[in-house]
N, C-alpha and C positions, 0 to 999 in steps of 0.2 A: 828423332825420337828422344831419347832416354839413353841410360847407361847400362851396362853389366861389367861386372869384374872378369877380366880375361887375365891368365896370370902366365908370366915368362917361364919358360922351361930352359930350352937350351939356345945358346946365342949363334945363329947360323948364318949372319948376314955379314957380306964383305963390305966392311965399313971404309976400304978405302976408297969408295964412292963417294962418302960424305961430302966432302969437301967441295968437288964440283956442283956448282949451281949458277942459275941466274940469279942477278940481286939488283936492287935500285938501294942506294945508300946516301943519306942526308947526315951530314954530321950534327950531332947533338952531345951535349956535355955529359948526359947519363950514360951513353954508349960509348963515349970515347976509347975507354980502354977494355970494354966488354967483348969477351971471346964467343959470340952466340953458338958458333961451330961445334966448340968444347962441350957445352952443355947439352946440346941436341946430340951429339953423338954419345954421350954419357947417357942420355934418357933411351935411344934408341937401343943400346945395348942392355941396358937393365930392365927393359920392358917388352925388348923382342918385337921391335917395330921397323920393317922394311924401310919406310919412307916417311918424311915429315915435309909439311911447307909451313912456313912461318910470315906472318905480316905484322908490322908494328908500324904505327902511327903515333906520334907526338907533335903537340903543338900544332896541329895542322898540317904537319909533313910527314912524308911516308921516311921513315928512318930506315925498314930494310923489308924486302918481299924477296924470300930465299926458299930454295929447296935443299933437301938432305937426302941422301939413300936413293934407292932405286924404287921406279914405278910397279916393277911386278919381279919377285924372286925369279933368280934364274935367268934373267934378261939384263942387258946391260945400261938400258935406257935408265938414264938419271930423271929424278924429279927436279922440276924448277919452279921458276916463279909464275909459269904459265900451265903447270901441270893441272888438269882438272880431278877435283875431288869430290865425291857425293857429301854433303852437308847435312843431309837429313834434316833434323828438326830445328837446325840454324835456318831453316826455310819459314819458320813462322814468324821472323820477325818481317819477312818480306809479306807476308798475309796480312799482318797487323799495320804495316804501312801502306798497303794498297787499300785497305778499307780505312785508315784516316784520310788519305786522299780523297775518298768517296765521302767522307762526313765533311770536308772542306768544301767539296762540290756540293753538297746539300742533296746527294742523293741518298743518304740516310743517316742515321743518328746512332751513337753508341747505345743508347737505351731504347732503340725501336725493338718491338717483339720479333722474334726470328721469323714467325708466321707472317708477319708483314711482308716480308721478301721470299720466303717460300713456304707458302699456304699450306702444303701437303707436310711440313716437319711436324713431327711427333716424336715425344719422349714417351718412357714407360707410364710415368704418372701425367694425369690431365692438365693438374696444376702447373707442374714444370714446363709442360708444352706452352700453356698459356703465358709464362710469366718470363720464359726464358728469351733473353735479349742478346744482341750481337754483342754486346760487351761480355756477357756470360759465355760466350763460345770460347773468349779468347783467356779465360781467368782460371780454368780447372777448379770451379766451385759448383759444378753442375749436380753433384750427388752420385755420380758415376764412379765405381771404383777406380784404383791404380791401373791404368792401361787397359780398362774395360773395352771389351769388343776389337783389340787390336788383331786378333786372329782372323779378323774378316779381310785383313790386307797384308799381314805379315806372317810368316814369309810369304811371297808371291802368291796370290789368289787368281780365281776366275771371276770373282765378284766385280761389278761396274761400280762406279763412285756412287750411282743412285740407288743401287741394292745396298751396299754399306749405309748409307743415310737412312735408307727406308727401315733398316733392321734396328736402328735406335731404339724404336719403340718396344721391342721385345727385351732390352737388356735391363734388368733390374737394378735399381740406384743400391748403392752400398751406405750411403748416409743420407740425411735429407738435405734438400735445395740450399745452397750457398752456406752451409754450415761447415764445410771442411774443404782443406785442398786435397786435390789428387789428380796428379798428371793424367791428361788424356791426350789422344790424338783424333779420337772421331769427330770431335766438335770444331776442330780446325779443319777437317775436310769438309764439314758444313758450311764454315766461312769461306773457303775457297769457292764453295757453290754460289754463296751470294755474291762474291765478287764476280763470277762469270755472268750470274744473272743481271746484275745492274749495268755489266760494261756491254754486254751484249757480245763478248769473246771470251774463250775458255782463259781459267787461271793463268796459264802458262803465256798465253800471248798478252794479256793484261799487264802481267809483271813484267814482261818484255818492254812494252811499249810504255809502261807509267815508270818504271824503276829503271831496268836495267840500260836502256840505251840513252836515258839523261843522263844516269850515273856515268856512262862510259865504261859499262861492265859487257864489253864486247865479246869476251871470251866464255861468258857464263850461260849455261843453258838450264832450261827449266823440265828436261827429263832425259832420260838417258838416251832414248830413241834421238832425239834432236842433236845430241852429241855422238852418234855412233861412228861417225866418219872421222871424229878428230882423232889424230894419231897420240897427242900428248895429252894422255889421260891415264890415271893410276889405277891399278888392279886391286881388289878386295882381297885381304889376308885373314885367314883366322886359324886357330888351332886345331889341328887334326891329329889326336894321339900325341899330344902335347909338342906338337912341333909346326911352327908358324908355315903356313902353306897358301899359297894363291888359290882362291876359291873362285867358283863361278858368281858372275853377277845375280843381284836379285831386284830386278826393276819393280816397283811399286807404282806404276803410273795411275792406280785408282785412288792413291791417298795423297793426291797433290793439293795443297793448302797445308797439310801436316808436314809434309816432304817434298822433294821435287827439285831444289836448287841444286847443280852443281857447278863450282866455281873454282877459282885459283887465287895464288896469294895476291897477285897484281890487282885484280877485279876487288877481291874483299877489302883490300887496302882502301880503294875509293868508296867503297860502301861505309867503312868505319869512319872516313872522314865527315862523310854526309851525316851519321848518325850523330856523332861529336858535335856537330856544327848546327844542331837542331833543325835538320833537313834540309839545310842550305847546300846548293852545288857550288863551292866556292870557283871550281874550273870554268864554270859557266857565266861568272861574273853578274852583270846587273841585266835586267829586262829592260822594255821599251820604256817603263815608267821609273826608271832608275831605282828600282828595288831588287834585292838579290834574288836571282832565281832558285826557286827551292823546290822540293818535293812535295813538302806538307809543311802548314803553318807552325807557328811556335807553341799554339795553344795545343795541336795534335802531337807536337814533341812532347810536350810534358804530360800529355795522357800516356803516351807509350812507355813512360819510366815513372809512373804514379803507382803506388802500391794498390792493388786491387783485392788480393786474397793473402792473408797472412799465411805463412807456412813456419809449422814448429820446427824449433831450434834442437837439434840433438847435441849430445855433447864428444867431442871428438878425443881420440885416445891422448894421452898426455904429450906425447911427440908432436901432436898436432894442435895444440891448444891455441897457437897463435892465428890459426886459421878459421876458429869460431868467430861468426859473426855477431852483432849487436842486436841486427834486425833481419829478417828473411822474409820475403813475400815474391809475390807474381804479379807483374804489370799486365801490359799488352803486347804479348809476344817475347817479352823478356823477364828473367828471374831478376830479382833485385837485393841486395845484401850490401854489406858493408866490408871494407879492409882497411884496418889501420886508420880507422876516423872516416874514411872517404867512402861516398856511395859507389857502388857497382852495380852495372847492369851488363847481365851476361844470359848464355844460353850454350847449352851442350847439343850434340846431335850423334845418333848412333843408328847405323844400318850395318847389316852382316859385311863385315869387311872394312867399314869405315867408320872413325869416330873423329868429332871435331869440336871445337870450343872457340867462342866469341867472348871476349872480357872488354868492357869498357869502362873507363874512370873519368868522367867527366869534369871533376876538380883538376885532377892532372892532365887533362886533356890526351888521354892515353888509351888507343886501342891495341888489342892483341888479340891476332887470330890463330889457331893451331889446327893443323890438318894432319890426320894419320891414317894410313892404309893398312890399319891393324885395330885389333879391339882390346884397348886397354885406357880405361878412365884414369888409371894412375898415371900414365904417360903424360895424359894431358893435364892433370893437376900438379905434376912436378914440374912441367914448364910453366904453367900459368903463374904458380907462386914464385918461381924463380924469375921470372921476367917481371911481375908485379913488383918485386923488391927493388930490382935493378931499375926499373924506371920510375919508380916512386921515390927513390932515394932512400929506402928503408935498408939497415944492416942484413947483409945477406944470411940467410939460413941454408943449410945443407938439405933443401928439400928434396932432391932426388935421391939421395941416399935414405932419408927418413922414409919418404914414401915407398921406397923400394923394399924397405924392412917391413914396413907395416903391411904391404900386400903379401909378402910370403908368410908371415904370422897367420894374416886371415884365410889365405888360402889353404894352409897347414891345418888350420881348426876346421875349415869345412870340409877336407879331405877325411879327418879323423870323425867328424859327424856323420858322413856317409856311411863310413866303414863300420862305425857302431850300429847304424841302422841296418846295414847289411847282416852283422855279426849276431846280433839280437833277434833277428827275425826268427819265427818258428819253421825252419827250413823243411823238418820233416811233414809239415801240413800238406794237405791237398785241395784242390779246389772242389766245391761243393758239387760241381756239375762235369760231366765230360766235356772235353776240351772243344768238340763239335758244338756243342749246346750252346757256348757263347758265341759262335757265329751269327751273323746277321747284320742287318741294317739299324742304325741308332739314329735318332733326331734330336737335336737341340733347338730350342725355340728361335735363338738368334744366329747361331752357326749354320744349321742345316745337319745335312747327314754326315756320318761317318760309318764305314764298313769294316767288318771282321771277317775274315775268311781264310781259308786253308790254302795254300800254294806248297805241294807237295806235303812235306812234314812241318812246314813252317806256318805259323798262324800271323796273320798280318792285317794290323789296324792301318786304315786308310781314311784320311780327311778328303772328301770327295771334290772338295773345293780347292785344296791346296795341294798341289803335286808334291811338294817335297815332304809333306807330312803324311809319310807311308814307313812302316817300320815293323819290326818282328816284336812278338810279345814273349815275353818269358815271365814263368811263374816266380813271384817273389813269395807269398805266404798267404794263405786262406782262399779268400777270392779276390786277392791283390797280384797284378802283374805289374810288368815295367815295360813300357815301349822303348825300343832303341831304334830311333830314326834311322833310316838308311843314308840320309844326308848328315854325315858327321858333323859338319861345320855349324849346325844349326846350336849345338850344345844345350839341347833342350828335352831330354830323356824325362819320361814322366811316369807317375805311378797312375795304373789304371784299377780301379776298384770297382767292383759289382755288388750291387745291392739284391737281395732275393725276397719274393713274395713268400708268404706262408705255404704255397703249394709248390714251390721250387722254382718256379719260373723267374726271370730276372725281371727287377723293378726298373732299375737304372745303372747307368755307367757314369762314375764322376773321375776326374783325373786331377793331378797337382803334380808340379816340378819336382823332380828327384833332388835337385841341386838349389839352394839359396843363390848361387851363381847365375842361375838362368836368368835371361831377360824377362822384365816383367811384362813385355807386350805378348809373351806366351802365356795368355791368361786361361789355363787350362781350368785352373779352379773355378772359374766362372761358368763353366759347361756345364749341363745337366742333361745328359743323354738319356733318352728312353727308348726302348726298343720299339720298331715300327712294326705295327700289325701286317699280316700278309696281304690283308686288302687295300692296304692304306700307303701303297708305295709311290704312288703320283704325287702325294701331298710331301713326301719327303725329300723333293729332290731341290 
């Protein structure tokens, strides 16, 4: 998916485990004197990450596939080159590649209307429904807002994939069609559905048959259920009360296409080799016609890394000025930018307890993959730039120290903002209604129903299709409350504000994240809950 900021607090990991790992190494000039372990150890300590896996390919060869740290806090098993990690939105490249293969096979075209392949597909606006193409599904320019509709699958919900796609028609656009970049996941779920429809198999089975097996990614799975019996897999970790903690897995089988891949350093190295070689599978040699065995054509390889949607470039802090790109865009399953004059194709992935990054530099024939079993974009940034400098021959900068320092400053500023909001509230204010009058069922057009009710003296808000979105309401000020989710690893507490009608009845309930560090996939601000009339309960399910 995407990424949120998670801040390191106390270093509680036994780093004596860091050095023990399985690895594959090919000598290359750029790595001759490089101590990868020292940098990873420093990153793990600075950003409170229990385990990391790294894969590096250069000039067509695997430089390293290594694991560091532990799979699960409190347990001795070490991360190695074959440890499985959830890679979340790095699955999008597999979806794009599978579609590219269908284009090569003549089963669809990038600019086919989506309705040609999914006749029931419908967006909020009829024009967008008619004009939306397969290409549009992959390029984040649909008009949907950032992360729009993600609460249909994140965290784990009871909606089916088909229900999620059906509910797109109720999500209002944030901008006009094709006018702006805004990252979304739901349309990749639609893309996964098209792959299943054209292949006659599930997204997972198709990706395994068309990509994983030919590439030799034998340890990779397309669902958590598929890999449940595999012992060598990492556990998810998150901050709970400012301490890094092993948390429960959050499988999201209804979001395949956007997420779904679970892989390891050895397998991702093979995938990066194929991507850097324009779809060729070098290990397979030549086919019966004397041509290189490949997943997709050279033309499709160019499609994947051709800019489709421009992305506005922000100004980084002065200490990070060297990371500012000259161009930024989204291709098909990859984000595109430049670093020190060279084009970079990359992507990130974020699910609860796991963050990952894939970075490819075609001109330098360089591929870097970083998997973590914690939630720190900054850990990924620090390793990414350190490794890019090392293998592109750029004078080293202390990215680990600089980024750790920036993280502390940004987090301190956010804590101060939240504290100021709490201090400046009208603490003496009272709700307009008796607390029991806020109880009842509320309906949103695209999500469905949420319920407020009393359990003893506690007033509880529950999202009926999301078991982990259940929490206690506490009064903030006036008719605004804060919901504190029982599942503290979500880091998504939210304001809950009620608007009243002239007669004092409740008109609607709106929500917004309390912290700017809350992941954008908690798109509470897009919800517009209205009370469900007593005689209309069936329609609210």
